[in-house]
N, C-alpha and C positions, 0 to 999 in steps of 0.2 A: 122692903119699904118702897112704895111707889109715890114719888113726890115731884113737885115742881119748885123751882127756885126763881123768885122774882125780885125786882128792885130796879132802881134807876141806872142809867149808863154810868159805868165807872165805879159802881158800888162793890164790885168784887164777886159777882155771880159765878163767873167762869172759874176763878181760883177756888172758891168754896165748893162748887159742884164737882170739880176734879178730885178734891180731897175726900169729899163724902163718898163719891163713887169708888175710890180706891179703898177706903176704909170698910165700906159695906160690901165691896166686891159686887157691885151692880153696874150696869152700863150707864155712862154719862152720854145722854143724847142731846147734843147741841144742834139746834135746828139749822143754824148757818152752815155748820159742817156737813150735815147729812144732805142739805140742799145742794151744796157744791159737789158732794160725792155722787148724788143721783144724776146730776147733769154730766159729770165726767164719765160715769159708767153707762150713760145712755139708757137708763131704765125707762119704762113707759111713762111714768109720771115725771121723771127727770127731763125727758124730751119736751114735755109740755112746759115745764118751768124754763127750759133753755130758750124757748121761743119768746117768752116774756122778757127774760133777762137781756137777750140780744136786741130786742126792740126798745130797750130802755124803760120798760114798764114794770110795775110791781107784780110780783107773783101772787095770783089770787089765793085767798084763804083755802079754798077747796083743794088746790094743787099742793099747798104746803101740808095740809092734813093728809093728803094722799101720800106724800113723801114720808111723813111720820108713820103712816100705816105700813109702808114698805119696810121701814126700819124695824118696826115691831115684828114683822114677818120673819125676821132672822131667827127667832126662837130663843133668844137669850134674855128675854125680859120677864120670864115667869117668876124669877126670884126677886124682882124689884127693878127699879130704874129711877133715874133723875133726869127730868126734862128741863133744859136751859134754853131760853130765848123764845119761848112760845108757851102760852098765848100772850099777845101784845094788846089785844082789844077784847071787849066783851063778846062780840060775835065769834071771835076765835075761841074763846073759852067755852061757848056753847057748842061749837063744832067739835072741839076736842072732847068734851064730855060725852057727846053722842058716839064718837069713835071708841073711847075707852069703855063705855058701857057695852057696846057691841063686842069688844074684845074681852070683856069680863076682867078688866084690869083697872078698876076705879082708883082715883087719886086718894091717897091716905093722908098726905100732908102738903101744905103749901108754905114754904119758908120765905118770909118777906124780909129782905135785908134793907134796913132803914138807915139813912145818913143825910144830914143837912146838905142842901144844894151847895152851900158855900164850901163845905169840905170836899165835895165831889169836884167842884170847879178847881180847887187847889190841886187835888190829886191828878186830874186829867191834864190841865194846862201846864203842869210842872213836869210832865213826862218828856223824856228825850231818849233818843236811840242812835246807835251808830249805823250809818247807812251802808257800811262795809261789812261788819260782822254781825250786826243785829243786836248787840249787847244793849240792855235796857238801863236807863238811869232816871233819876228824878232830881230836880233842882234843890229840893229840900230833904227828901228821905233817902235818896241813894245817889249821893254826889260822886262824880268822878274825882280822881286825885287832883287833876288839873281842870279848872273850870272850862266847860264847853268842849272838852276833848276826851275821846275814848281811851280808857286805861289800856285796852288790848293792843290797839294799832295806831293811836294818835290821830285818828280821823275826827274831823269836826262833827259834833253831835247835831242832830236835827230834831225838829218838832214835827209830828205828823200833821198833815193839813187839817184833819178832823179834830185836832186837839186844841185849836184856838179858842179863846174865851167866847167869841160870838157863836161859833158852831156848837160848842158844848152847851151854851145857854139855850140854843134852839132845840137841841136833843132833850134837854131836861124839860123844856116847856112841852114838847110833844109827849114825853113820858107822863107828865102830870095830866095832860089833856086826854090821853088815850089809855096807856098801859095801866096806870094806877086804878083805872075803873074796874079792872079784873079783881082787885082785892075785895071789894064788897060782895062780888059774886061768890067768892070762896068763903068769905066770912060768914055768910048766911048758912053755909054748910058746916061751919065749925072746923074748917081745915087749916086756917091761917095760924102760923107760929111766927111771931115777930122777933127780930134779932137786931140789936144795935150794931150796925156795921161801920161805925165811925172809929172803932178801935183797930188794933193791929190784926193782921190776918190770922195769927195764932189765937188771939183772944176771941175773934169772931168765930173761928172754927169750934172752939170749946163751947161757945154759947149755942151754936147750931146743934152740936152733938147733944147738949143738955135739953134743948127744946124737943129734939127728935126722940129722946129717951122717955119723954113724958107719955103716959097712956092716953 
């Protein structure tokens, strides 16, 4: 299966992508991860990306597509793959289609994880973590034994700077303005499989597996 997973920030794309990849025994290609790897390894395209990152600018679409092509060149994608984190805009979707057509690895499915913004806000703003050991918590769904304190080492829990309500609201606004526009692009091709992502991770995974099993 060659597929893309899309959805709003905090909807659970990474969690589901990892499970799908493990179940299907296909590579999980997270664009954020491969971008950092390319920069760290100093690949030709990674060096281009590094210059933009160090100057505080956005990495251009053509550089990101180049990094994706470098990843595909490893030779482990012939049996399928799941792409997570790209495309985020309609022009990126066009560029990706051009690349995949050239590689003879067209997309077979686009899994769209859908969840109300209110639920996503609650999920993200309620996240907490231990700054010492990294243990994750949630004020509603994964509470520590003692409020505000890590079960492992007693350290006071913290909220990530990006997880405040104002910043999450801006990320959601950007998603609806830009990334959601890729959905019609793929719907016209009959590739989109919609999944209710407001349920538990296990329920969402079963729903994803069901839509992927459809012909």
